[in-house]
VEXMARTOR-167359 format. One record per residue (C-alpha): x, y, z. Coordinates in steps of 0.02 Angstrom, whole numbers, padded with zeros to 5 digits, always signed. Last residue first. Example, Ala and Ser with C-alpha at 12.3 -4.5 7.8 and 13.67 -1.06 7.14 Angstrom:
# residues 2
+00684-00053+00357;+00615-00225+00390;
***
This chain:
# residues 911
+01039+03951+02693;+00950+03987+02522;+00902+04146+02531;+01080+04219+02585;+01135+04275+02750;+01258+04430+02754;+01320+04431+02926;+01432+04273+02883;+01550+04412+02780;+01579+04295+02633;+01689+04142+02645;+01855+04106+02523;+01938+03931+02572;+02111+03894+02586;+02121+03814+02785;+02224+03950+02863;+02121+04111+02783;+01964+04021+02849;+02048+04023+03007;+02071+04199+03002;+01902+04240+02927;+01834+04167+03069;+01915+04255+03183;+01877+04426+03108;+01700+04382+03123;+01700+04362+03309;+01653+04157+03361;+01500+04111+03475;+01553+03924+03555;+01513+03785+03460;+01368+03683+03512;+01227+03775+03423;+01320+03742+03255;+01333+03551+03273;+01124+03542+03304;+01117+03649+03145;+01199+03543+03047;+01112+03411+03095;+00941+03493+03096;+00977+03561+02908;+01034+03360+02836;+00881+03286+02936;+00746+03384+02845;+00666+03537+02935;+00558+03502+03054;+00408+03634+03060;+00380+03805+03113;+00553+03856+02990;+00660+03980+03060;+00776+04080+02946;+00920+04158+03023;+00966+04026+03112;+01012+04030+03290;+01192+04014+03387;+01175+03968+03547;+01256+04069+03703;+01271+03925+03837;+01143+03924+03961;+01182+04006+04141;+01130+03818+04242;+00980+03792+04345;+00977+03612+04389;+00851+03483+04325;+00778+03537+04203;+00936+03620+04108;+01001+03427+04125;+00853+03374+04048;+00861+03509+03915;+01045+03485+03872;+00995+03285+03843;+00870+03330+03728;+01010+03455+03610;+00932+03610+03583;+00852+03626+03421;+00672+03659+03438;+00555+03598+03335;+00498+03459+03470;+00441+03299+03462;+00600+03216+03527;+00598+03345+03680;+00412+03315+03723;+00468+03124+03728;+00615+03170+03834;+00496+03301+03957;+00376+03140+03980;+00511+03029+04032;+00576+03151+04137;+00415+03187+04224;+00368+03010+04273;+00557+02994+04344;+00515+03151+04443;+00351+03074+04518;+00416+02911+04550;+00549+02992+04654;+00449+03107+04744;+00323+02951+04783;+00474+02861+04849;+00558+02977+04968;+00659+03138+04917;+00847+03167+04982;+00867+03344+05020;+00986+03453+04908;+01084+03603+04984;+01108+03780+04849;+01271+03786+04803;+01315+03995+04782;+01438+03980+04680;+01517+04141+04699;+01591+04073+04867;+01687+03922+04772;+01758+04052+04647;+01826+04155+04797;+01915+04018+04879;+02000+03976+04712;+02044+04152+04699;+02105+04154+04866;+02220+03993+04822;+02271+04071+04689;+02354+04217+04784;+02414+04078+04908;+02522+03993+04782;+02586+04153+04693;+02639+04218+04881;+02721+04024+04902;+02833+04062+04746;+02879+04246+04791;+02945+04165+04957;+03011+04034+04885;+03143+04133+04778;+03183+04256+04910;+03247+04109+04990;+03345+04058+04859;+03409+04202+04835;+03468+04260+05029;+03515+04065+05065;+03687+04075+04975;+03743+04257+05035;+03693+04203+05222;+03771+04032+05224;+03938+04115+05154;+03948+04238+05293;+03896+04112+05402;+04005+03955+05377;+04133+03979+05460;+04036+04003+05596;+04081+04154+05710;+03946+04258+05652;+03802+04149+05717;+03880+04166+05906;+03857+04353+05901;+03673+04320+05816;+03641+04212+05965;+03583+04046+05917;+03425+03973+05963;+03309+04060+05855;+03401+04085+05678;+03449+03898+05728;+03284+03862+05737;+03202+03956+05574;+03334+03876+05486;+03294+03695+05508;+03106+03751+05444;+03179+03842+05318;+03275+03695+05262;+03147+03578+05287;+03006+03676+05198;+03139+03713+05042;+03175+03520+05002;+03045+03515+04860;+03113+03686+04810;+03285+03637+04776;+03432+03754+04828;+03370+03765+05009;+03423+03607+05039;+03603+03650+04982;+03628+03800+05114;+03529+03705+05235;+03667+03577+05252;+03786+03695+05267;+03702+03762+05430;+03694+03600+05468;+03893+03608+05489;+03887+03762+05575;+03757+03679+05688;+03871+03520+05714;+04034+03657+05766;+03916+03754+05886;+03872+03584+05975;+03692+03530+05936;+03570+03499+06087;+03454+03641+06043;+03459+03563+05872;+03373+03408+05953;+03260+03501+06064;+03171+03578+05908;+03157+03391+05789;+03077+03332+05927;+02962+03477+05943;+02922+03487+05784;+02902+03291+05748;+02768+03277+05882;+02650+03192+05780;+02788+03104+05671;+02802+03154+05500;+02925+03290+05551;+03052+03165+05604;+03053+03066+05458;+03083+03211+05361;+03235+03261+05448;+03321+03068+05428;+03294+03108+05249;+03377+03254+05242;+03522+03215+05366;+03549+03054+05238;+03553+03172+05123;+03667+03294+05212;+03806+03146+05253;+03930+03265+05351;+03979+03116+05458;+03941+03227+05614;+03776+03299+05538;+03732+03098+05505;+03758+03070+05681;+03623+03219+05750;+03509+03147+05644;+03510+02967+05693;+03514+03029+05873;+03328+03096+05832;+03279+02981+05731;+03279+02820+05837;+03189+02740+05704;+03266+02556+05741;+03318+02556+05553;+03376+02724+05560;+03471+02696+05709;+03541+02536+05636;+03585+02638+05464;+03669+02783+05560;+03765+02630+05659;+03844+02552+05499;+03882+02720+05446;+03994+02768+05598;+04081+02586+05590;+04120+02618+05401;+04159+02799+05443;+04297+02739+05579;+04363+02645+05480;+04404+02743+05321;+04474+02875+05453;+04585+02738+05530;+04636+02710+05353;+04659+02898+05299;+04766+02932+05460;+04853+02793+05414;+04901+02857+05227;+04914+03019+05301;+05049+02964+05434;+05166+02863+05289;+05151+03023+05197;+05193+03145+05304;+05382+03172+05256;+05442+03317+05357;+05486+03483+05285;+05637+03610+05395;+05631+03774+05359;+05742+03904+05362;+05693+04079+05308;+05791+04228+05274;+05659+04285+05151;+05832+04235+05025;+05780+04056+05043;+05819+03922+05130;+05763+03746+05138;+05770+03582+05215;+05704+03417+05173;+05670+03275+05315;+05618+03107+05281;+05778+03047+05174;+05884+02964+05328;+06011+03056+05293;+05950+03208+05293;+05877+03310+05109;+05953+03493+05059;+05897+03640+04994;+05980+03806+04968;+05936+03946+04865;+05772+03965+04888;+05719+04146+04805;+05594+04238+04893;+05430+04223+04993;+05441+04051+05046;+05305+03947+05119;+05217+03900+04961;+05247+03698+04941;+05186+03617+04767;+05135+03433+04759;+05143+03288+04635;+05218+03380+04499;+05211+03243+04357;+05355+03133+04250;+05258+03016+04278;+05410+02897+04293;+05499+03032+04396;+05384+03078+04514;+05393+03269+04547;+05396+03383+04714;+05394+03551+04697;+05460+03684+04794;+05399+03859+04770;+05516+04037+04813;+05486+04125+04661;+05677+04095+04620;+05634+03891+04597;+05668+03745+04700;+05660+03555+04654;+05628+03391+04742;+05634+03227+04645;+05577+03075+04656;+05595+02888+04615;+05810+02895+04657;+05797+02828+04819;+05653+02908+04870;+05745+03062+04818;+05837+03146+04710;+05880+03346+04735;+05878+03505+04643;+05911+03688+04647;+05889+03847+04572;+05749+03832+04448;+05722+03981+04381;+05541+04042+04316;+05372+03969+04274;+05423+03808+04366;+05307+03667+04292;+05412+03590+04162;+05524+03411+04184;+05616+03342+04056;+05671+03167+04016;+05799+03034+03957;+05915+03198+03865;+06029+03109+03788;+06245+03109+03863;+06264+02928+03803;+06300+02814+03944;+06266+02959+04062;+06092+02991+04010;+06016+03154+04042;+05877+03193+04146;+05806+03355+04122;+05713+03510+04247;+05643+03661+04156;+05605+03841+04186;+05745+03917+04079;+05863+03977+04207;+05912+03770+04227;+05892+03625+04312;+06013+03485+04317;+05986+03271+04344;+06129+03157+04321;+06077+02967+04268;+06154+02811+04293;+06027+02744+04415;+06022+02722+04610;+06083+02868+04692;+06042+02996+04528;+06187+03130+04523;+06153+03303+04537;+06162+03474+04454;+06129+03623+04483;+06116+03823+04403;+06137+03782+04217;+06120+03939+04097;+06000+03968+03985;+05912+03856+03838;+05953+03711+03909;+05987+03567+03782;+06180+03513+03792;+06236+03375+03905;+06451+03365+03864;+06550+03236+03876;+06697+03125+03979;+06832+03251+04004;+06988+03208+04068;+07031+03248+04262;+07138+03084+04266;+07066+02995+04436;+06921+03104+04462;+06842+03074+04273;+06729+03235+04202;+06551+03267+04156;+06512+03415+04079;+06327+03530+04096;+06273+03670+03974;+06214+03832+03954;+06368+03948+03974;+06326+03994+04153;+06381+03814+04183;+06348+03665+04263;+06462+03543+04329;+06481+03334+04341;+06607+03233+04428;+06613+03047+04403;+06725+02905+04507;+06675+02964+04679;+06570+02791+04682;+06397+02915+04714;+06438+03010+04590;+06511+03195+04650;+06421+03373+04604;+06474+03528+04541;+06381+03686+04511;+06391+03857+04454;+06538+03864+04374;+06547+04058+04288;+06577+04067+04094;+06675+03955+03940;+06677+03807+04044;+06800+03670+04123;+06964+03771+04142;+07052+03621+04237;+07134+03611+04410;+07159+03438+04449;+07258+03365+04625;+07256+03548+04690;+07344+03545+04883;+07239+03598+05043;+07348+03680+05159;+07323+03610+05336;+07278+03737+05475;+07375+03689+05646;+07272+03659+05795;+07112+03621+05715;+07120+03456+05829;+07072+03339+05679;+07261+03392+05614;+07262+03361+05402;+07394+03225+05389;+07281+03092+05302;+07289+03210+05153;+07161+03284+05065;+07167+03300+04895;+07080+03453+04797;+07008+03444+04645;+06971+03602+04543;+06890+03653+04423;+06897+03815+04348;+06778+03945+04250;+06866+04099+04359;+06690+04138+04429;+06722+03964+04535;+06683+03770+04546;+06756+03683+04696;+06798+03474+04715;+06835+03387+04883;+06953+03251+04897;+06998+03106+05024;+06840+03088+05138;+06806+02913+05078;+06617+02871+05006;+06546+03029+04943;+06682+03152+04888;+06651+03313+04940;+06569+03445+04842;+06582+03646+04814;+06514+03774+04735;+06516+03983+04690;+06702+04008+04731;+06753+04179+04697;+06878+04221+04581;+07057+04176+04554;+07052+04003+04623;+07206+03950+04711;+07185+03939+04900;+07143+03783+05017;+07123+03798+05209;+07111+03648+05347;+07075+03618+05504;+06936+03732+05548;+06829+03722+05705;+06672+03657+05773;+06620+03621+05954;+06497+03499+05961;+06552+03443+06132;+06559+03261+06109;+06558+03241+05922;+06699+03396+05878;+06634+03456+05729;+06780+03477+05587;+06787+03610+05478;+06872+03631+05299;+06878+03769+05186;+06888+03831+05023;+06967+03978+04949;+06936+04139+04821;+06886+04268+04958;+06714+04248+04894;+06689+04096+04986;+06678+03935+04978;+06632+03798+05128;+06673+03610+05168;+06603+03513+05318;+06678+03381+05417;+06582+03283+05534;+06428+03219+05436;+06499+03050+05411;+06457+03078+05226;+06564+03222+05204;+06450+03402+05209;+06450+03533+05070;+06418+03720+05082;+06429+03873+04961;+06421+04075+04960;+06506+04116+05122;+06529+04321+05093;+06718+04386+05132;+06858+04359+05248;+06840+04167+05295;+06885+04108+05463;+06755+04122+05572;+06611+03984+05639;+06473+04064+05727;+06383+03927+05836;+06194+03935+05857;+06066+03886+05995;+05892+03862+05892;+05885+03730+06052;+05827+03570+05980;+05896+03588+05787;+06069+03655+05849;+06122+03794+05734;+06281+03810+05650;+06318+03969+05569;+06462+04036+05443;+06522+04204+05456;+06582+04293+05299;+06404+04343+05298;+06266+04360+05152;+06214+04169+05236;+06261+03998+05227;+06195+03904+05351;+06254+03736+05437;+06111+03638+05516;+06122+03525+05697;+06086+03346+05765;+06112+03257+05580;+06143+03098+05672;+06301+03154+05717;+06349+03340+05649;+06297+03423+05507;+06153+03431+05410;+06177+03559+05234;+06117+03733+05193;+06139+03857+05063;+06128+04059+04995;+06014+04109+05147;+05983+04305+05130;+05994+04395+05286;+06013+04273+05449;+05906+04374+05575;+05883+04379+05756;+06005+04225+05769;+06028+04152+05957;+06176+04116+06047;+06165+04015+06208;+06274+03979+06337;+06417+04094+06307;+06558+04092+06450;+06541+04262+06552;+06666+04207+06681;+06616+04053+06730;+06483+04083+06854;+06413+04259+06745;+06350+04141+06621;+06320+04232+06463;+06161+04221+06347;+06212+04299+06156;+06084+04374+06052;+06122+04410+05877;+06055+04548+05769;+06222+04593+05683;+06259+04757+05791;+06247+04643+05940;+06124+04607+06079;+06195+04565+06256;+06110+04450+06392;+06143+04403+06545;+06095+04248+06640;+05996+04225+06839;+05861+04128+06734;+05716+04220+06830;+05826+04391+06828;+05887+04387+06623;+05988+04548+06630;+06005+04652+06475;+06134+04736+06390;+06110+04835+06204;+06219+04864+06056;+06366+04771+06052;+06490+04749+05933;+06533+04598+05853;+06582+04445+05956;+06668+04299+05867;+06767+04421+05758;+06760+04463+05573;+06923+04530+05489;+07042+04449+05624;+07024+04277+05587;+07140+04205+05465;+07260+04321+05569;+07253+04250+05712;+07118+04326+05848;+07164+04249+06016;+06991+04174+06085;+06903+04299+06195;+06902+04313+06407;+06765+04430+06475;+06845+04577+06554;+06873+04607+06761;+06921+04716+06870;+06918+04866+06772;+06958+05000+06885;+06897+05171+06949;+06944+05113+07129;+06762+05131+07206;+06666+05103+07055;+06753+04956+07032;+06708+04913+06845;+06674+04746+06752;+06688+04700+06586;+06586+04624+06432;+06685+04650+06273;+06599+04674+06100;+06737+04812+06080;+06593+04944+06028;+06493+04955+06199;+06421+04825+06371;+06466+04881+06537;+06457+04782+06688;+06448+04903+06856;+06513+04856+07028;+06470+04965+07217;+06608+04940+07360;+06527+04956+07542;+06482+04747+07555;+06682+04740+07535;+06732+04560+07413;+06771+04391+07429;+06855+04313+07288;+06820+04198+07127;+06807+04342+06997;+06633+04285+06946;+06564+04217+07102;+06598+04355+07193;+06564+04482+07072;+06378+04406+07069;+06354+04403+07240;+06381+04587+07253;+06258+04606+07151;+06306+04689+06960;+06249+04854+06926;+06191+04879+06731;+06270+04964+06588;+06237+04968+06415;+06296+05060+06234;+06443+05123+06319;+06582+05178+06184;+06744+05110+06224;+06897+05178+06340;+06816+05161+06504;+06866+05321+06566;+06776+05358+06758;+06723+05513+06793;+06695+05535+06971;+06577+05656+07077;+06491+05710+06918;+06455+05908+06896;+06283+05975+06964;+06176+06119+06886;+06021+06187+06970;+06081+06158+07135;+06006+06142+07316;+05926+05955+07297;+06041+05911+07176;+06171+05851+07276;+06101+05718+07365;+06104+05632+07178;+06273+05597+07187;+06314+05572+07032;+06438+05448+06953;+06491+05475+06766;+06559+05307+06669;+06661+05363+06506;+06682+05324+06319;+06607+05473+06234;+06479+05361+06174;+06386+05359+06348;+06363+05300+06516;+06272+05343+06671;+06254+05283+06849;+06176+05402+06970;+06193+05376+07163;+06056+05352+07306;+06085+05364+07484;+05924+05443+07561;+05831+05311+07514;+05976+05175+07580;+06105+05076+07481;+06031+05119+07300;+06124+05118+07160;+06030+05181+06993;+06075+05152+06818;+06051+05257+06658;+06124+05230+06477;+06138+05284+06318;+06202+05494+06337;+06256+05556+06188;+06429+05655+06193;+06530+05755+06315;+06456+05710+06448;+06487+05792+06614;+06320+05901+06654;+06207+05851+06757;+06034+05980+06749;+05922+06001+06898;+05743+06052+06939;+05643+06038+06772;+05483+06081+06788;+05313+05982+06771;+05272+06041+06953;+05243+05866+07070;+05330+05771+06934;+05503+05872+06972;+05610+05820+06811;+05801+05797+06831;+05886+05825+06657;+06039+05741+06595;+06142+05851+06484;+06212+05770+06325;+06118+05909+06206;+06075+05762+06117;+05944+05708+06255;+05955+05630+06436;+05789+05589+06538;+05779+05578+06736;+05595+05573+06805;+05537+05603+06981;+05422+05552+07081;+05534+05481+07215;+05562+05303+07248;+05667+05213+07089;+05688+05381+07001;+05601+05354+06829;+05726+05326+06681;+05703+05408+06512;+05846+05401+06384;+05875+05472+06221;+05772+05636+06167;+05815+05692+06026;+05870+05872+06035;+05861+05993+06162;+05768+05973+06324;+05642+06095+06380;+05489+06035+06368;+05387+05913+06495;+05193+05858+06438;+05110+05778+06582;+04968+05677+06632;+04902+05603+06493;+04754+05507+06477;+04720+05328+06537;+04654+05317+06703;+04738+05154+06724;+04901+05199+06615;+04920+05375+06661;+05015+05418+06512;+05198+05553+06557;+05244+05634+06401;+05444+05679+06336;+05472+05814+06210;+05631+05853+06083;+05527+05813+05931;+05636+05644+05922;+05528+05572+06070;+05530+05520+06239;+05380+05415+06320;+05347+05409+06523;+05236+05259+06570;+05154+05271+06737;+05058+05150+06832;+05174+04989+06814;+05201+05035+07008;+05413+05028+06990;+05402+05178+06858;+05401+05111+06675;+05508+05180+06536;+05520+05227+06353;+05619+05267+06227;+05622+05336+06027;+05439+05379+05995;+05422+05442+05830;+05374+05642+05791;+05230+05751+05847;+05206+05691+05995;+05016+05686+06049;+05028+05496+06048;+04857+05428+05971;+04781+05270+06071;+04768+05107+06040;+04695+04982+06190;+04688+04814+06220;+04786+04700+06089;+04772+04523+06122;+04906+04384+06148;+04854+04191+06185;+04931+04075+06290;+04816+04089+06402;+04824+04283+06438;+04965+04396+06351;+04894+04580+06366;+04954+04732+06250;+04945+04891+06249;+04952+05002+06087;+05028+05186+06074;+05014+05249+05874;+05149+05391+05826;+05133+05327+05616;+05317+05266+05670;+05240+05136+05810;+05255+05126+06001;+05234+04966+06090;+05162+04947+06272;+05169+04761+06343;+05072+04760+06506;+05039+04636+06642;+05218+04593+06650;+05248+04662+06852;+05374+04784+06789;+05308+04835+06632;+05373+04771+06487;+05426+04894+06323;+05430+04930+06139;+05502+05064+06027;+05491+05102+05845;+05414+04968+05792;+05350+04998+05592;+05165+04996+05543;+05092+04865+05417;+04976+04818+05528;+05051+04827+05713;+05071+04650+05729;+05108+04571+05894;+05178+04406+05855;+05187+04262+05985;+05267+04118+06034;+05434+04111+05919;+05537+03980+05950;+05730+03992+06033;+05705+03855+06129;+05763+03926+06318;+05731+04102+06276;+05571+04100+06217;+05530+04226+06094;+05382+04328+06077;+05407+04453+05924;+05331+04620+05898;+05294+04666+05732;+05308+04799+05573;+05494+04764+05568;+05554+04644+05675;+05540+04713+05875;+05590+04600+05996;+05512+04559+06172;+05602+04410+06267;+05532+04259+06374;+05568+04157+06517;+05674+04354+06598;+05547+04385+06733;+05412+04379+06617;+05500+04499+06489;+05654+04561+06432;+05661+04687+06307;+05755+04698+06138;+05741+04884+06044;+05779+04925+05869;+05865+04815+05749;+05788+04654+05639;+05740+04527+05770;+05639+04389+05762;+05687+04324+05586;+05632+04150+05548;+05698+03973+05584;+05535+03856+05549;+05502+03689+05614;+05409+03546+05561;+05333+03620+05408;+05226+03456+05321;+05304+03364+05173;+05171+03285+05063;+05155+03124+04910;+05312+03015+04967;+05315+02847+04862;+05341+02720+04944;+05433+02562+04851;+05361+02405+04834;+05402+02242+04935;+05246+02213+04978;+05298+02195+05157;+05415+02355+05166;+05250+02459+05093;+05134+02404+05221;+05246+02449+05362;
***
């Protein structure tokens, strides 16, 4: 608001992560949790908890660098168990939106655990390993109850009986074994499969009539009557149903779902199974007739889409009980959620792993979607609100580049299959279809660019070193029912090496190209002629971009620099240095006043063009940032990198300035309140307010005032006891500062003493400044202690001197005594003046009053009875008040004065 009123452009100073699309499934187990509200997905060395409605990662259960091999959720949704490659089992609980590991124990297996299952009571856990053993764990008493041996090869499936204390398992010997947990023995073997068994499911009609359904990679379903297993050691299947595809998942469908699915009533006696496998289709089978009664409808594959189907091979099948939907997990790490009401129509598509992100763009009306090119022939269109993804198939090889027209409804893509394609989104249904295709390049299309004003041409650059300008005809079928072939308007041999970037000017009259030959070139769209060449980069150019306001072209290069070029004379205007690696992308923001650039080390930098300075560096990516774009509102930046992360950055400059303004106003008001409290001598409240405002000097001043009061220590103790933990943490930081000065050490030590006495050590260690405070306080406290020790020693010595002086008490004399004393003093002075002694008169008077130890007086060698002459007497008076000096020291003093003195012990007669 302020910037608009002042007429000045508000430059951006900071961006914050608003949303992040990151990998949450990289293969392995996917488990339904919390009655279908969330999914547990294994992702490398962590387990991601995904909200199905929004597609966001709610929790990440880290295994500290240990890859996850299997995960499982208990039927009561209270326990999550994860198994890792280092043979550790961890028990997790999610309470109050906080995930905690409550127990970790070592599995007795010798190889990684590949499958697990809970019993109906959530008290027993079965683990199957690749070491051919099965172990049963008591989750309440936390010990292993069974160790089942006898299987051959890797254990692929374990399943508890729904009612009895039995366990069903399948291994690589293609045999299903039934284990009696009372005796820990295999009581029956089910032989019928000729390949690995992948799924087991039970059909319960009554407690005595229970059937087992098994599916495997031998493309058959086997139906087993478990009542026959009581008397036989080996049982053959009652019925074998060929399904003509490898089965990876099967579920028993309720009859009400079948009725809604096929729109006809069915018998209650019949049973139906839903299967999923290598074909990518969901199929419903009637076990009574052995026929497929429903097959999921798929779009008819044309010659253009035959290489990549919309649905990949399915590796797992789940039922989401809470929302009554079915979910499939595909081989390419995607999770599809279907409604059974409308014939298994896809309701939501979640992408677990994007692989390497090569380009990103905003797409759709009001930038409602983002389109992503990954290391795949499929183009992915994400809904920004729900994270649901639509896969666009058509290209036969990896899609390398993307661009969107100004209206946001038509998308251009370039691929390694040497073609470009145009896609159109329906603004009502958001469904995107291919409407045109352009072929003509001899090698992969590295870059595409759309016209900016009208939707009349597309520019592409290829590894065949050619630049093509494709004309978009008005006869293009916008519904995509019939593909239109694009025709090349101009085909130009533009560079000597691969073309990495093309861009169109804001007026649609110019095209700029950047190449691995270290040059950028400018072309006329109308006639395809070259207008000039930009020389200056030392390595290949990765990106080119026109400024939206000035006649300036920006380029980024593998030499780690960005350059701005004048379109008028092709000279370099400015060079930005700051990246220490290749600069892969740049774009202009803030009406051409700022630049955002991305590097191969994952860093994104914000530059001010006027000052040529880097304002901010953002470090969220871990690998090369290939994709970088800005929305139409110029306030959101989207980045995609080789670390499979797509990050949405929001401009928070205005928000920060408003917050700073509010903070300053609040600080001024609270500072005035603090001054008023000090003036009114309400020191306890002033002390707390000074801590809140983080003013250590003011807090120290108030603290000293409190201690000067009569009951200051009691008031201080009561004040500190009322502080919150965060205020105590701040006060501890103040104590660190005060303790460095000997003038304030007494107050610091007093406050420290009160904090230590009032705070439990466990609570104290939770303070953010606790560790730093301990390290900072110890050396200074030790120094203060040593100083006080020395002071105590000195005071003890003074006391010792005072005690040995033994001063006599003096009583006040009466008037007669004073008169007699004055007479004695006068007499003593008179005798002293007439005496032949060499003691000073005042000294003699003082010695007569107070008996003090006399100083040692040097006496002359030759002593005369009479009074000597004046000069000799004065010389001797001077000598008698000088302390005794050793002969050696006298010689040293004389040597300094340049005099030669004889040994004073030998006196001459004249002296």
